[in-house]
C-alpha positions as CSV (number, residue, x, y, z in Angstrom):
1,X,6.1,-21.4,7.0
2,X,4.3,-20.6,3.7
3,X,1.0,-22.4,3.2
4,X,0.5,-21.6,-0.5
5,X,-2.6,-19.6,0.4
6,X,-2.4,-17.6,-2.8
7,X,-1.4,-20.4,-5.2
8,X,-2.4,-19.5,-8.7
9,X,-3.5,-16.0,-7.8
10,X,-2.3,-12.8,-9.5
11,X,-1.7,-9.6,-7.5
12,X,-0.7,-6.1,-8.3
13,X,1.3,-4.2,-5.7
14,X,1.9,-0.5,-6.3
15,X,5.1,1.1,-5.0
16,X,6.7,-2.3,-4.3
17,X,10.3,-1.7,-5.1
18,X,11.2,-0.9,-1.5
19,X,9.9,-0.9,2.0
20,X,6.5,-2.1,2.9
21,X,5.5,-2.7,-0.7
22,X,8.5,-4.9,-1.3
23,X,7.8,-6.9,1.8
24,X,4.2,-7.4,0.7
25,X,5.3,-8.6,-2.8
26,X,7.8,-11.0,-1.3
27,X,5.2,-12.5,1.1
28,X,2.7,-12.9,-1.8
29,X,5.3,-14.7,-3.8
30,X,6.1,-17.0,-0.9
31,X,2.4,-17.9,-0.8
32,X,2.3,-18.8,-4.5
33,X,0.9,-15.6,-6.1
34,X,2.2,-14.2,-9.3
35,X,3.0,-10.6,-8.5
36,X,3.1,-7.5,-10.7
37,X,5.0,-4.5,-9.1
38,X,4.8,-1.0,-10.4
39,X,6.4,2.3,-9.6
40,X,7.5,5.6,-11.1
41,X,11.2,4.8,-11.3
42,X,11.6,2.2,-14.1
43,X,15.1,1.2,-13.2
44,X,14.5,0.7,-9.5
45,X,11.2,-1.1,-10.2
46,X,12.7,-3.4,-12.8
47,X,15.7,-4.3,-10.7
48,X,13.4,-5.1,-7.7
49,X,11.2,-7.3,-9.8
50,X,14.3,-9.2,-11.0
51,X,15.5,-9.7,-7.5
52,X,12.1,-10.9,-6.3
53,X,11.6,-13.2,-9.3
54,X,15.0,-14.8,-8.5
55,X,13.7,-16.0,-5.1
56,X,12.4,-19.1,-6.9
57,X,8.8,-18.8,-5.8
58,X,6.1,-17.6,-8.2
59,X,6.6,-15.1,-11.0
60,X,7.3,-11.4,-10.4
61,X,7.3,-8.9,-13.2
62,X,7.6,-5.1,-13.3
63,X,5.3,-2.8,-15.2
64,X,6.7,0.7,-14.4
65,X,4.3,3.6,-14.5
66,X,2.8,6.5,-12.6
67,X,-0.4,5.6,-10.8
68,X,-1.6,9.2,-10.9
69,X,-1.7,9.0,-14.8
70,X,-4.8,7.4,-16.2
71,X,-3.1,5.9,-19.2
72,X,-0.3,4.3,-17.1
73,X,-2.9,2.7,-14.9
74,X,-5.0,1.4,-17.8
75,X,-1.8,-0.1,-19.3
76,X,-0.8,-1.7,-16.0
77,X,-4.1,-3.6,-15.7
78,X,-4.4,-4.5,-19.3
79,X,-0.8,-5.9,-19.4
80,X,-1.4,-7.8,-16.2
81,X,-4.5,-9.5,-17.5
82,X,-2.8,-10.2,-20.8
83,X,0.1,-11.8,-19.1
84,X,-1.6,-13.8,-16.4
85,X,-5.2,-14.0,-17.6
86,X,-6.7,-12.6,-14.4
87,X,-6.4,-10.2,-11.4
88,X,-7.2,-11.4,-7.9
89,X,-5.6,-9.0,-5.6
90,X,-4.8,-5.2,-5.7
91,X,-2.6,-3.6,-3.0
92,X,-2.8,0.2,-3.2
93,X,0.5,0.9,-1.4
94,X,2.4,3.6,-3.4
95,X,2.5,7.1,-1.7
96,X,4.7,10.1,-1.2
97,X,5.5,12.0,2.0
98,X,4.4,15.2,0.4
99,X,5.3,18.8,1.4
100,X,6.2,19.4,5.0
101,X,5.5,22.8,6.7
102,X,2.8,24.9,8.3
103,X,-0.2,25.3,6.0
104,X,0.5,29.0,5.4
105,X,4.0,28.0,4.2
106,X,3.0,25.4,1.6
107,X,2.3,25.9,-2.1
108,X,-0.5,24.6,-4.3
109,X,1.9,22.5,-6.4
110,X,3.1,20.4,-3.4
111,X,-0.5,19.9,-2.3
112,X,-1.6,18.8,-5.7
113,X,1.2,16.4,-6.3
114,X,0.5,14.7,-2.9
115,X,-3.2,14.5,-3.7
116,X,-2.6,13.1,-7.2
117,X,-0.2,10.3,-6.1
118,X,-1.7,9.4,-2.7
119,X,-5.4,9.6,-3.5
120,X,-6.2,10.0,-7.2
121,X,-3.7,7.2,-7.9
122,X,-5.4,4.6,-5.6
123,X,-8.8,5.7,-7.0
124,X,-7.6,5.1,-10.5
125,X,-6.2,1.7,-9.6
126,X,-9.3,0.7,-7.7
127,X,-11.5,1.7,-10.6
128,X,-9.4,-0.4,-13.0
129,X,-9.4,-3.3,-10.6
130,X,-13.1,-3.2,-10.2
131,X,-13.6,-3.3,-14.0
132,X,-11.6,-6.6,-14.0
133,X,-13.0,-8.1,-10.8
134,X,-16.7,-7.2,-11.1
135,X,-17.4,-9.5,-14.2
136,X,-15.6,-12.3,-12.3
137,X,-17.6,-11.7,-9.1
138,X,-14.4,-12.1,-7.1
139,X,-11.5,-10.1,-5.8
140,X,-9.5,-8.5,-2.9
141,X,-8.5,-4.8,-2.7
142,X,-6.3,-3.7,0.1
143,X,-5.3,-0.1,0.8
144,X,-2.3,1.0,2.8
145,X,-3.2,4.1,4.8
146,X,-1.5,5.3,8.0
147,X,-2.3,6.0,11.6
148,X,-1.9,9.6,10.4
149,X,-5.2,8.9,8.6
150,X,-6.9,8.9,12.0
151,X,-5.3,11.8,13.9
152,X,-4.0,15.3,13.1
153,X,-0.3,15.7,12.4
154,X,1.0,19.2,12.4
155,X,3.0,20.4,9.4
156,X,1.6,17.5,7.3
157,X,-1.7,18.7,5.9
158,X,-1.2,17.2,2.4
159,X,-0.2,13.8,3.6
160,X,-2.7,13.6,6.5
161,X,-5.6,14.7,4.2
162,X,-4.8,12.0,1.6
163,X,-4.4,9.2,4.2
164,X,-7.8,10.2,5.8
165,X,-9.2,10.2,2.3
166,X,-7.9,6.7,1.6
167,X,-10.1,5.4,4.5
168,X,-13.2,7.0,3.0
169,X,-12.4,5.8,-0.4
170,X,-11.9,2.2,0.8
171,X,-15.1,2.2,2.9
172,X,-17.2,3.5,0.0
173,X,-15.6,1.0,-2.4
174,X,-16.4,-1.8,0.0
175,X,-20.1,-0.9,-0.1
176,X,-20.2,-0.7,-3.9
177,X,-18.1,-3.8,-4.5
178,X,-19.5,-6.0,-1.7
179,X,-22.5,-7.3,-3.8
180,X,-19.9,-8.5,-6.3
181,X,-18.0,-10.6,-3.8
182,X,-15.1,-8.2,-3.6
183,X,-13.5,-7.4,-0.3
184,X,-12.0,-4.0,0.4
185,X,-10.0,-3.3,3.5
186,X,-7.3,-1.0,4.9
187,X,-4.1,-1.5,6.8
188,X,-2.8,1.5,8.7
189,X,0.8,1.3,9.8
190,X,2.6,3.5,12.2
191,X,6.2,4.4,11.6
192,X,7.9,1.2,10.3
193,X,11.5,0.1,10.9
194,X,13.6,0.9,7.7
195,X,15.3,3.6,5.7
196,X,12.4,6.1,6.2
197,X,13.6,6.6,9.8
198,X,16.9,7.8,8.5
199,X,15.2,10.3,6.2
200,X,13.1,11.6,9.0
201,X,16.1,12.0,11.3
202,X,17.8,14.1,8.6
203,X,14.7,16.2,8.0
204,X,14.1,16.8,11.7
205,X,17.9,17.2,12.4
206,X,17.8,14.6,15.2
207,X,19.3,11.1,15.7
208,X,17.8,7.9,14.4
209,X,17.3,6.7,18.0
210,X,15.4,9.9,18.8
211,X,13.0,9.3,15.9
212,X,12.4,5.7,17.0
213,X,11.8,6.7,20.6
214,X,9.3,9.4,19.6
215,X,7.1,6.8,17.9
216,X,7.8,3.7,20.1
217,X,7.5,5.4,23.5
218,X,3.8,6.4,23.1
219,X,2.9,2.8,22.0
220,X,1.6,0.1,24.2
221,X,4.2,-2.4,23.0
222,X,7.1,0.1,23.1
223,X,8.4,-1.0,19.7
224,X,8.1,-0.2,16.0
225,X,6.6,-2.6,13.5
226,X,8.7,-4.1,10.7
227,X,7.6,-4.2,7.0
228,X,7.0,-7.9,7.4
229,X,4.4,-7.1,10.1
230,X,2.4,-5.1,7.6
231,X,2.8,-7.7,5.0
232,X,1.4,-10.4,7.3
233,X,-1.8,-8.3,7.8
234,X,-2.1,-7.6,4.1
235,X,-1.7,-11.3,3.4
236,X,-4.6,-12.0,5.7
237,X,-6.8,-9.6,3.8
238,X,-5.7,-11.1,0.5
239,X,-6.8,-14.7,1.5
240,X,-10.0,-16.5,2.0
241,X,-9.5,-16.2,5.8
242,X,-10.9,-12.7,5.6
243,X,-13.8,-13.6,3.2
244,X,-16.4,-12.1,5.6
245,X,-14.4,-8.9,6.5
246,X,-14.8,-5.8,4.3
247,X,-14.8,-2.0,4.9
248,X,-12.4,-2.6,7.8
249,X,-9.4,-0.6,8.8
250,X,-6.8,-2.0,11.2
251,X,-3.7,-0.4,12.7
252,X,-0.4,-2.1,12.8
253,X,1.5,0.4,15.0
254,X,2.4,-1.3,18.3
255,X,-0.7,0.3,20.0
256,X,-0.3,4.0,19.4
257,X,-3.8,5.0,18.2
258,X,-6.3,5.0,19.6
259,X,-4.9,4.6,23.1
């Protein structure tokens, strides 16, 4: 049952139209936060915000934009503060899968796009959040990385490199922002139940069940997490229950890594 742990707070969640980001936005709304969602597809982002806002909890609005574009990020944070008067929580969730293939098969354009969206984007958003939060001496920043940020994954050098980079970015930000009462933490999911499994099955030319088994079988719990499991952990880091935790990275993967 919701406990209104974020009552009166304002959060930005990037990439929140679908999947994990949407689950996080919904959980925040249930807990009383006003939520701003953003994404590169204006129609999808706006439609998702309307659906979330209709849940009857707190307010959800869409401010579409590309987090790898500095002007879009600046506008996102300026409009959020103008609308709600403050920013309490940032969730850096948006990311792309990136180019797939052996390193000698990939081109620079695919590498650069993945780097721009998955790493430069969160850096820009964190910088913008810090500029709002530091004067208030309060705030929570949560990054969504991946268990791929902790182990090599063949044919995925762009994605793996950015997810490893996210952990370094978050830990450094935690050191810099800690004296200003700002907590910075990371949640690293494994493969999550949802439509991404269907895309992977198509890419790998295998069945959905085979994809699920390849990720669940090595895990201690023998099951995949759901988007709501990730949202629960993000909610913990967004509340005062985690006030003395910063620079921390936790896996939500059923016990795959490290095992």
